[in-house]
N, C-alpha and C positions, 0 to 999 in steps of 0.2 A: 569264495563265500557263497552260501546258498540261502535263498528265501525259504524259511521253514514254516512261516505262518503269516497270513494276511487276515487281520481281525478287525471287524467294525467296532468303532469306539462307542461306548455306552452313552456318554454325555452328548456326543454329536454324531448322529448316524451318517452324516456326509463324509466323515473322516475315518480313515483306516490306519491301523498300526501295522507296520511291517517289521517282522522279526527275521533276523539274519543269524544263522547258526544258533538258533534257540534264544537269542537275546534281542530285545527291542532295539531297532535301528533308527526308524524315522516314522513320523506321523504325516499323512498326506491326505488331500482331498480325493474323493472317489474318482474325479475326472482324471487325476494323475494316474491312477491305477488303470483306468480304461485306455487313456492315450498311450501309455507305455506298454500296455498289454501284459502287465505283470501277473505271474501265477506262482503258486507255491511250487517249489522245486527249481525255479529259475536260478541261474547263477547271477551274481551281482558283484560289482567291484566299487572301489571308492569313487571313481569317475561317475558311475551311474547313480550312486547315492547322492552325490552333489547335484546332479541333474534333477533328481527327484525333489530335493529340497528347494532348488531354484524354481522349478515349475510350480510347486506348492505355494511358494512365497508370492508368485505372480497371481495365482488364483485368489489367495487370501487378501492380498492388497487390492485387487480389483473388486472383490466383494465388499470390502470395507469402504472403498471409494463410492461404489454404487449405493450402499446403504446411507452414506453421508449425503449423497446427492438426493436421496429420496425425500428428505425432510424439506429441502428448498434448493433452488439453484445455487451453485457455488462457483467461485472464480478458480482459475488454475492455482493461484497462490494458496487459497484455502485448502484445496485438495492436497497440495504438496505438504503443507504444515500438518495436516491430519495424518498423512502417511509417515512423515518424519517423527511424529509423536509416538508411533508404534515401532520406531527404529527400523524401518525397512531400508535396505541398502539403496544408495543413490541411483545405481543402474536399474534397480527394480522399479523405483519411482518413475524414472524417465520412461521406462517401457509402459507402465500403467497409464501415465499421462498421454502418451502417444496413442495408446489403445482407446482411451476415452474420447480423444479428439476424432479418431477414425470412426467410432461408433456414433458420433454426434451427441455424446453425453456431456461434452465440455466445449464451451464456446464463450470466450471472454467478452466478445462484442455483444452477443445475445444476452449474456448475463448482465452487462452494464446497462443495456437498454431496459431490461426488465426491472433492474434495481431502481433506475431513475423513474420509471413509470410508476412503480409502487410507491415511491417516496412522494411523488407529486400528487397522487390520488389521496393518500392518507393525510399527510400534513406537509405541504410544500416546503422545499428548501431552495436556497439560492445556489447559483453556480459555484461560488467559492466553497460552500460546505459540501456540495455534491462532488466537486473535484477532490476535496480532502478525503472524503469517505471512500471514493473509488480508489484513490491512491493507497489508502490503508489496506485495501483488498487486493493490491498488486496489479491493478489494471494499468495497461500501457498508456502513455500520454496521447498517442494517436487516437486510441479508442475514446479516451476521456474527452478530447476535443470534439469528436464526432457526436458524443452524447450531449455535450454542452450546447452544440449548435441545434440539436434536435429538440431539446427540452428546456433550454435556458436562454432563449433570445430575449431581448429587452422587453417586448410587449408581454410575453408570457410571465417573465419575472415580475413585472409591474402589477399584473392582474393577480398573481399569486400573493404578492406582498399586500395588496389591498385587501384580499380575502382574509389574510391573517390579522391585519391591522383592525378590521371590523370586530373580529372575535376578541382580540386583545383589549380594545378600548371598551367593549361591552362589559368586560369584567374588571375594568380599572376603577378603583374606588376614589383615588385622590382627584381633587378638582384643581390642584395646582397646575397651571399650564406648563410651567418649566419642567416639573417632575413628569408630567404626562408625555411631553416631548422626549425627554431623556429615556424614559422607560420604554416607549414605543421604538425609538431608534435602537436602543441596546438590544431589544428583543429581535428586531429584524436583522441586525448585524449578526447575532448569535445564530439565526436561521440561515446565514450564509449569503445574504443579499449585499450587493455592492452599494457604495455610498450614493451613487447616482439614483438608484432605485429607492433607497431608504429616505433620502432627503426629499424626493418627489412625493412619496407617500406621506411623510410627516407634514409636509407643507399642505398637501391636499386635505388631510383630515384635521389638522390642528392649527392651521394658520388661516382660518376663515374669518 
């Protein structure tokens, strides 16, 4: 088999169509053309065609992952799910994940710390909710424990819960003390605070 044409694609100038024996064979990123040193007139076989497809898949997957990361930090699990959605092969995904770690683009510990910091700055949550949300993003238990220790010690949670309670009670219309207690407690529990913190804050604000 002989490469009879290498043609830049109109819709995406980064990609090229390779024709073998006058028929379209495969579309690849321009870096594949450069890396393999392909030229019109070169001979090609099925093994090399497969290698071209594999190399192109790695480039495409890496580009998709970087674009996905450009919007906000992501966990490894989020990247995996994004690549699986585009039906990349498992071995391709593993290669891309390893590449992202090597490039410093992926770091679950850093991601979890940034996620927790962002949550605490915008609208604080308790350790239980933070743990649940990080679990949903595929973060390992060891990293979750580290983040809890850094962002959710008792004094920090107590201060965060107090801050939320002040806002909640400022907008609370009912004067019924029992309803006020229940609503405040339910609100703080939904925010992920433990009962020790919730009961302390309810007592501080409503049992005077």
